[in-house]
N, CA, C and O atoms as a MOPAC input file, in Angstrom:
PM7 MOZYME 1SCF
protein

 N     -0.83900 1     2.60900 1   -25.22800 1
 C     -0.40500 1     2.15600 1   -26.53400 1
 C      0.95700 1     1.47700 1   -26.38600 1
 O      1.84500 1     1.98700 1   -25.70200 1
 N      1.10600 1     0.35600 1   -27.01500 1
 C      2.35000 1    -0.39100 1   -26.95700 1
 C      3.09600 1    -0.26300 1   -28.28600 1
 O      2.57900 1     0.28400 1   -29.26000 1
 N      4.31700 1    -0.77800 1   -28.29600 1
 C      5.09900 1    -0.76100 1   -29.53200 1
 C      4.37200 1    -1.55600 1   -30.61900 1
 O      4.39300 1    -1.17400 1   -31.78900 1
 N      3.74500 1    -2.63400 1   -30.24100 1
 C      3.00900 1    -3.44600 1   -31.21400 1
 C      1.85900 1    -2.64700 1   -31.82700 1
 O      1.60600 1    -2.75100 1   -33.02700 1
 N      1.16500 1    -1.85400 1   -31.01700 1
 C      0.09100 1    -1.00400 1   -31.52600 1
 C      0.62600 1     0.01200 1   -32.53800 1
 O     -0.00700 1     0.26800 1   -33.56200 1
 N      1.78200 1     0.58300 1   -32.24700 1
 C      2.41100 1     1.53600 1   -33.17200 1
 C      2.74600 1     0.84800 1   -34.48400 1
 O      2.49400 1     1.39100 1   -35.56000 1
 N      3.30700 1    -0.33400 1   -34.39500 1
 C      3.67800 1    -1.09300 1   -35.59600 1
 C      2.44400 1    -1.37900 1   -36.44800 1
 O      2.48200 1    -1.21900 1   -37.66800 1
 N      1.36900 1    -1.79500 1   -35.82400 1
 C      0.13600 1    -2.09900 1   -36.56400 1
 C     -0.40000 1    -0.84200 1   -37.25100 1
 O     -0.81300 1    -0.89700 1   -38.41000 1
 N     -0.39600 1     0.28400 1   -36.54500 1
 C     -0.89000 1     1.53100 1   -37.13800 1
 C     -0.01200 1     1.99000 1   -38.29000 1
 O     -0.52100 1     2.42800 1   -39.32200 1
 N      1.30700 1     1.89400 1   -38.12300 1
 C      2.22100 1     2.27900 1   -39.20900 1
 C      1.99800 1     1.38600 1   -40.41800 1
 O      1.94200 1     1.86900 1   -41.54900 1
 N      1.87100 1     0.10100 1   -40.18700 1
 C      1.64700 1    -0.84600 1   -41.28700 1
 C      0.32900 1    -0.54700 1   -42.01100 1
 O      0.27900 1    -0.56200 1   -43.24100 1
 N     -0.71800 1    -0.28000 1   -41.26000 1
 C     -2.02500 1     0.00900 1   -41.86300 1
 C     -2.01000 1     1.32500 1   -42.64900 1
 O     -2.55000 1     1.40100 1   -43.75300 1
 N     -1.39500 1     2.35200 1   -42.07600 1
 C     -1.39000 1     3.67400 1   -42.71600 1
 C     -0.49500 1     3.75000 1   -43.94100 1
 O     -0.75800 1     4.53200 1   -44.85400 1
 N      0.56900 1     2.93800 1   -43.96800 1
 C      1.52400 1     3.02000 1   -45.08700 1
 C      1.35400 1     1.90500 1   -46.10500 1
 O      1.90500 1     1.98200 1   -47.20300 1
 N      0.60200 1     0.87400 1   -45.75800 1
 C      0.45500 1    -0.26200 1   -46.66200 1
 C      1.63200 1    -1.22100 1   -46.59700 1
 O      1.75100 1    -2.11200 1   -47.43900 1
 N      2.49800 1    -1.05100 1   -45.61300 1
 C      3.64500 1    -1.95100 1   -45.43200 1
 C      3.18500 1    -3.23500 1   -44.75500 1
 O      2.12200 1    -3.28700 1   -44.13700 1
 N      3.99800 1    -4.25100 1   -44.88600 1
 C      3.76500 1    -5.45900 1   -44.10200 1
 C      4.16600 1    -5.14500 1   -42.66600 1
 O      5.03800 1    -4.31100 1   -42.42100 1
 N      3.52100 1    -5.82100 1   -41.72400 1
 C      3.82900 1    -5.57500 1   -40.30700 1
 C      5.28100 1    -5.89000 1   -39.98200 1
 O      5.88300 1    -5.20400 1   -39.15700 1
 N      5.85300 1    -6.89500 1   -40.60100 1
 C      7.24400 1    -7.26800 1   -40.32400 1
 C      8.19100 1    -6.15100 1   -40.75700 1
 O      9.19300 1    -5.89200 1   -40.09100 1
 N      7.87200 1    -5.48100 1   -41.88600 1
 C      8.69600 1    -4.37100 1   -42.35000 1
 C      8.51600 1    -3.14400 1   -41.46200 1
 O      9.47800 1    -2.44100 1   -41.15100 1
 N      7.27600 1    -2.89800 1   -41.06100 1
 C      7.00600 1    -1.77100 1   -40.16500 1
 C      7.70400 1    -1.98400 1   -38.82300 1
 O      8.20300 1    -1.03500 1   -38.21900 1
 N      7.73500 1    -3.22800 1   -38.36400 1
 C      8.41000 1    -3.54300 1   -37.09900 1
 C      9.89500 1    -3.22100 1   -37.19600 1
 O     10.47100 1    -2.66300 1   -36.26200 1
 N     10.52000 1    -3.57000 1   -38.32200 1
 C     11.94000 1    -3.27000 1   -38.51600 1
 C     12.19500 1    -1.76600 1   -38.49400 1
 O     13.16300 1    -1.30400 1   -37.88900 1
 N     11.32600 1    -1.00600 1   -39.15400 1
 C     11.49100 1     0.44800 1   -39.20800 1
 C     11.33400 1     1.06400 1   -37.81900 1
 O     12.15400 1     1.88400 1   -37.40600 1
 N     10.29300 1     0.67600 1   -37.10600 1
 C     10.04400 1     1.21900 1   -35.77200 1
 C     11.17900 1     0.84100 1   -34.82100 1
 O     11.66100 1     1.68400 1   -34.06400 1
 N     11.60300 1    -0.41100 1   -34.85500 1
 C     12.67200 1    -0.85300 1   -33.95700 1
 C     13.97900 1    -0.13800 1   -34.26700 1
 O     14.68700 1     0.27500 1   -33.34900 1
 N     14.31400 1     0.01700 1   -35.56100 1
 C     15.54900 1     0.72500 1   -35.93500 1
 C     15.49900 1     2.17500 1   -35.47800 1
 O     16.51200 1     2.72500 1   -35.04400 1
 N     14.32900 1     2.79700 1   -35.57200 1
 C     14.17600 1     4.17700 1   -35.10100 1
 C     14.49600 1     4.25700 1   -33.61200 1
 O     15.25300 1     5.12600 1   -33.18000 1
 N     13.92000 1     3.35500 1   -32.83500 1
 C     14.19100 1     3.33500 1   -31.40000 1
 C     15.66300 1     3.03600 1   -31.12100 1
 O     16.25900 1     3.63500 1   -30.22600 1
 N     16.24800 1     2.11400 1   -31.88100 1
 C     17.66000 1     1.76700 1   -31.68900 1
 C     18.56600 1     2.96900 1   -31.91800 1
 O     19.51200 1     3.18900 1   -31.16100 1
 N     18.28100 1     3.75500 1   -32.96800 1
 C     19.10200 1     4.92700 1   -33.25900 1
 C     18.93800 1     6.00600 1   -32.18900 1
 O     19.90400 1     6.68100 1   -31.83300 1
 N     17.72900 1     6.16800 1   -31.68000 1
 C     17.51400 1     7.13200 1   -30.59800 1
 C     18.30500 1     6.71300 1   -29.36200 1
 O     18.97000 1     7.54100 1   -28.73900 1
 N     18.23600 1     5.44100 1   -29.00800 1
 C     18.95100 1     4.93200 1   -27.83300 1
 C     20.46000 1     5.06200 1   -28.01100 1
 O     21.16100 1     5.45700 1   -27.07900 1
 N     20.96400 1     4.73500 1   -29.19900 1
 C     22.40300 1     4.82600 1   -29.46100 1
 C     22.88500 1     6.26700 1   -29.34700 1
 O     23.95500 1     6.52100 1   -28.79400 1
 N     22.11500 1     7.19600 1   -29.85700 1
 C     22.49400 1     8.61000 1   -29.77100 1
 C     22.50300 1     9.08600 1   -28.32600 1
 O     23.41500 1     9.80400 1   -27.91300 1
 N     21.49900 1     8.69400 1   -27.55800 1
 C     21.44800 1     9.08400 1   -26.15200 1
 C     22.59000 1     8.44800 1   -25.36300 1
 O     23.12800 1     9.06900 1   -24.44700 1
 N     22.96400 1     7.22000 1   -25.70900 1
 C     24.06500 1     6.53600 1   -25.02600 1
 C     25.38800 1     7.27300 1   -25.25600 1
 O     26.27400 1     7.24500 1   -24.40200 1
 N     25.51900 1     7.93300 1   -26.41500 1
 C     26.72100 1     8.72400 1   -26.71100 1
 C     26.66700 1    10.10000 1   -26.05900 1
 O     27.63900 1    10.85200 1   -26.12700 1
 N     25.55100 1    10.43800 1   -25.43100 1
 C     25.39500 1    11.73900 1   -24.79500 1
 C     24.84900 1    12.80500 1   -25.72400 1
 O     24.84800 1    13.98600 1   -25.37600 1
 N     24.38400 1    12.41000 1   -26.90200 1
 C     23.84900 1    13.36600 1   -27.87000 1
 C     22.39600 1    13.69800 1   -27.54600 1
 O     21.70000 1    12.94000 1   -26.87000 1
 N     21.95600 1    14.85100 1   -28.04500 1
 C     20.55900 1    15.26100 1   -27.92400 1
 C     19.81700 1    14.78900 1   -29.16500 1
 O     20.33500 1    14.89200 1   -30.27700 1
 N     18.60700 1    14.27100 1   -28.98000 1
 C     17.77900 1    13.82700 1   -30.10200 1
 C     16.57900 1    14.77100 1   -30.18500 1
 O     15.75600 1    14.82800 1   -29.27200 1
 N     16.49300 1    15.50600 1   -31.28700 1
 C     15.40900 1    16.46100 1   -31.47700 1
 C     14.51200 1    15.98700 1   -32.61000 1
 O     14.95500 1    15.85300 1   -33.75000 1
 N     13.26000 1    15.73800 1   -32.29000 1
 C     12.26000 1    15.32500 1   -33.27300 1
 C     11.25400 1    16.46400 1   -33.39100 1
 O     10.41900 1    16.65800 1   -32.50800 1
 N     11.34000 1    17.21200 1   -34.48300 1
 C     10.49400 1    18.40200 1   -34.67500 1
 C      9.02400 1    18.05100 1   -34.47200 1
 O      8.55400 1    16.99900 1   -34.90500 1
 N      8.32400 1    18.93800 1   -33.81600 1
 C      6.89700 1    18.81500 1   -33.51300 1
 C      6.57600 1    17.68000 1   -32.54500 1
 O      5.41100 1    17.47600 1   -32.20500 1
 N      7.58500 1    16.94100 1   -32.09800 1
 C      7.35800 1    15.86400 1   -31.13400 1
 C      7.99800 1    16.22900 1   -29.80500 1
 O      7.30700 1    16.36200 1   -28.79500 1
 N      9.33200 1    16.39200 1   -29.80200 1
 C     10.01200 1    16.75600 1   -28.56800 1
 C     11.50000 1    16.53700 1   -28.64800 1
 O     12.03700 1    16.16100 1   -29.69000 1
 N     12.16600 1    16.78000 1   -27.51900 1
 C     13.61800 1    16.67300 1   -27.42700 1
 C     13.97300 1    15.71500 1   -26.29400 1
 O     13.47600 1    15.84100 1   -25.17500 1
 N     14.83800 1    14.75900 1   -26.60700 1
 C     15.39400 1    13.85500 1   -25.61100 1
 C     16.80900 1    14.32100 1   -25.29900 1
 O     17.60600 1    14.53600 1   -26.21200 1
 N     17.12900 1    14.47900 1   -24.01300 1
 C     18.46900 1    14.88800 1   -23.59300 1
 C     18.92800 1    13.96900 1   -22.46000 1
 O     18.11800 1    13.43900 1   -21.69900 1
 N     20.23400 1    13.79900 1   -22.37200 1
 C     20.80700 1    13.06500 1   -21.25100 1
 C     21.32600 1    14.09700 1   -20.25600 1
 O     22.11100 1    14.97300 1   -20.61700 1
 N     20.89000 1    13.99200 1   -19.01600 1
 C     21.33100 1    14.91200 1   -17.97300 1
 C     21.97000 1    14.11500 1   -16.84800 1
 O     21.66000 1    12.94200 1   -16.64200 1
 N     22.86000 1    14.77000 1   -16.13100 1
 C     23.50000 1    14.13500 1   -14.98000 1
 C     22.82000 1    14.59100 1   -13.70000 1
 O     22.59800 1    15.78200 1   -13.48100 1
 N     22.50000 1    13.62800 1   -12.87200 1
 C     21.99300 1    13.94700 1   -11.53300 1
 C     23.16900 1    13.90600 1   -10.58500 1
 O     23.94400 1    12.94900 1   -10.58600 1
 N     23.30300 1    14.94000 1    -9.77900 1
 C     24.40900 1    14.99900 1    -8.82500 1
 C     24.24100 1    13.92300 1    -7.75000 1
 O     23.13100 1    13.50700 1    -7.42100 1
 N     25.36200 1    13.50100 1    -7.22900 1
 C     25.32300 1    12.58100 1    -6.09700 1
 C     24.82100 1    13.32200 1    -4.86700 1
 O     24.96100 1    14.54200 1    -4.77500 1
 N     24.24600 1    12.60200 1    -3.93600 1
 C     23.70700 1    13.22700 1    -2.73700 1
 C     23.66700 1    12.20800 1    -1.60800 1
 O     23.94000 1    11.02300 1    -1.79500 1
 N     23.32600 1    12.70200 1    -0.46000 1
 C     23.16100 1    11.81200 1     0.68300 1
 C     21.67900 1    11.49300 1     0.83600 1
 O     20.83600 1    12.38900 1     0.88800 1
 N     21.38100 1    10.20300 1     0.90500 1
 C     20.01400 1     9.75500 1     1.12300 1
 C     19.90900 1     9.11400 1     2.49600 1
 O     20.87500 1     9.08700 1     3.25800 1
 N     18.74300 1     8.60600 1     2.79700 1
 C     18.54200 1     7.97900 1     4.10100 1
 C     17.78700 1     6.68600 1     3.91300 1
 O     16.76400 1     6.64800 1     3.22800 1
 N     18.28800 1     5.62500 1     4.52000 1
 C     17.59800 1     4.34200 1     4.50200 1
 C     16.38300 1     4.46300 1     5.42500 1
 O     16.55200 1     4.67600 1     6.62500 1
 N     15.16400 1     4.33200 1     4.89500 1
 C     13.97600 1     4.53300 1     5.73800 1
 C     13.82100 1     3.47500 1     6.84400 1
 O     13.20600 1     3.73200 1     7.88000 1
 N     14.37800 1     2.30400 1     6.61000 1
 C     14.23400 1     1.23000 1     7.59300 1
 C     15.14700 1     1.45400 1     8.79800 1
 O     14.72500 1     1.29000 1     9.94200 1
 N     16.41000 1     1.83400 1     8.53300 1
 C     17.38100 1     1.96000 1     9.62300 1
 C     17.64900 1     3.40700 1    10.01200 1
 O     18.17100 1     3.66900 1    11.09600 1
 N     17.29800 1     4.35300 1     9.13700 1
 C     17.58100 1     5.75500 1     9.41000 1
 C     19.02100 1     6.13000 1     9.11200 1
 O     19.42800 1     7.27000 1     9.33500 1
 N     19.79100 1     5.17700 1     8.61100 1
 C     21.20900 1     5.39800 1     8.33600 1
 C     21.37300 1     6.23000 1     7.05800 1
 O     20.64900 1     6.03000 1     6.08300 1
 N     22.33900 1     7.17000 1     7.07400 1
 C     22.65300 1     7.95700 1     5.88700 1
 C     23.39000 1     7.09000 1     4.87700 1
 O     24.30400 1     6.34200 1     5.22600 1
 N     22.97400 1     7.20400 1     3.60700 1
 C     23.55100 1     6.38800 1     2.54200 1
 C     23.91800 1     7.31100 1     1.37900 1
 O     23.08900 1     8.10600 1     0.93500 1
 N     25.15900 1     7.21000 1     0.88300 1
 C     25.50900 1     8.04300 1    -0.27200 1
 C     24.85300 1     7.51100 1    -1.55200 1
 O     24.89100 1     6.31100 1    -1.82600 1
 N     24.25500 1     8.41400 1    -2.32500 1
 C     23.65100 1     8.06000 1    -3.60800 1
 C     24.56200 1     8.63300 1    -4.68900 1
 O     24.74300 1     9.84900 1    -4.75800 1
 N     25.13600 1     7.78000 1    -5.53200 1
 C     26.10400 1     8.25600 1    -6.52100 1
 C     25.45800 1     9.06700 1    -7.65100 1
 O     24.25000 1     8.99600 1    -7.87600 1
 N     26.28600 1     9.82800 1    -8.34700 1
 C     25.83600 1    10.57200 1    -9.52000 1
 C     25.41300 1     9.58300 1   -10.59100 1
 O     26.00800 1     8.51300 1   -10.72600 1
 N     24.37200 1     9.94400 1   -11.36500 1
 C     23.95400 1     9.07200 1   -12.45500 1
 C     23.38200 1     9.90400 1   -13.58900 1
 O     23.02200 1    11.06800 1   -13.41000 1
 N     23.30600 1     9.29000 1   -14.75100 1
 C     22.75200 1     9.95600 1   -15.92100 1
 C     21.33300 1     9.46700 1   -16.14600 1
 O     21.04100 1     8.28100 1   -15.99800 1
 N     20.44700 1    10.40500 1   -16.50900 1
 C     19.05000 1    10.07800 1   -16.76900 1
 C     18.62500 1    10.74300 1   -18.08000 1
 O     19.19200 1    11.75800 1   -18.48500 1
 N     17.63000 1    10.16400 1   -18.72800 1
 C     17.08400 1    10.73600 1   -19.96200 1
 C     15.94200 1    11.67300 1   -19.59300 1
 O     15.05200 1    11.32400 1   -18.81800 1
 N     15.99000 1    12.87200 1   -20.17000 1
 C     14.97400 1    13.87700 1   -19.93100 1
 C     14.24000 1    14.12700 1   -21.24800 1
 O     14.87200 1    14.17400 1   -22.30300 1
 N     12.92400 1    14.28600 1   -21.20100 1
 C     12.13600 1    14.54700 1   -22.40400 1
 C     11.39000 1    15.85300 1   -22.24500 1
 O     10.72800 1    16.08400 1   -21.23300 1
 N     11.50100 1    16.71300 1   -23.25700 1
 C     10.75300 1    17.96900 1   -23.28300 1
 C      9.84500 1    17.93700 1   -24.50600 1
 O     10.33800 1    17.88400 1   -25.63200 1
 N      8.52500 1    17.96700 1   -24.30700 1
 C      7.62100 1    17.87600 1   -25.45400 1
 C      7.69300 1    19.10800 1   -26.34800 1
 O      7.96200 1    20.21500 1   -25.88200 1
 N      7.44600 1    18.89700 1   -27.64400 1
 C      7.42200 1    19.97600 1   -28.61200 1
 C      6.08700 1    20.71400 1   -28.57200 1
 O      5.14700 1    20.28800 1   -27.90100 1
 N      6.02000 1    21.84100 1   -29.30900 1
 C      4.82600 1    22.68200 1   -29.28600 1
 C      3.58500 1    21.95600 1   -29.79000 1
 O      2.51300 1    22.07700 1   -29.19700 1
 N      3.72100 1    21.19900 1   -30.88100 1
 C      2.56300 1    20.50000 1   -31.42700 1
 C      2.02600 1    19.48900 1   -30.41800 1
 O      0.81300 1    19.37400 1   -30.23900 1
 N      2.92600 1    18.75600 1   -29.75600 1
 C      2.49300 1    17.78500 1   -28.75800 1
 C      1.80900 1    18.49400 1   -27.58700 1
 O      0.76700 1    18.04200 1   -27.11200 1
 N      2.38600 1    19.58900 1   -27.12700 1
 C      1.79900 1    20.32500 1   -26.00700 1
 C      0.37400 1    20.77100 1   -26.33700 1
 O     -0.53400 1    20.63300 1   -25.51700 1
 N      0.19000 1    21.30500 1   -27.54400 1
 C     -1.12500 1    21.79600 1   -27.94900 1
 C     -2.15100 1    20.66800 1   -28.04200 1
 O     -3.29200 1    20.83100 1   -27.61000 1
 N     -1.74900 1    19.52000 1   -28.60500 1
 C     -2.68700 1    18.40500 1   -28.79900 1
 C     -3.03000 1    17.71400 1   -27.47700 1
 O     -4.15700 1    17.25800 1   -27.28800 1
 N     -2.07000 1    17.63700 1   -26.57600 1
 C     -2.30800 1    16.96300 1   -25.28600 1
 C     -3.12200 1    17.86000 1   -24.36400 1
 O     -3.91000 1    17.37300 1   -23.55300 1
 N     -2.93500 1    19.15000 1   -24.48600 1
 C     -3.64400 1    20.10800 1   -23.63800 1
 C     -5.09800 1    20.01800 1   -23.91200 1
 O     -5.88700 1    20.74100 1   -23.30300 1

């Protein structure tokens, strides 16, 4: 399913025009991204929780040369599904 598919379904289910549904869906995604960029947790009841976590830096290895390469610390988005999602996907 793509973002366009979501927009079409929202428009059909609510009776909105697709252009209005697109604005709503895009703004929702924008607010989620902005909150995560600030380091905040986004909790959507019955859907799941988005959190930003830090991965520690470590030493990696270049597979071509075998040389040790430092991998810096970085932040990644983690998603934990909610109970309703777990039950429906199971």
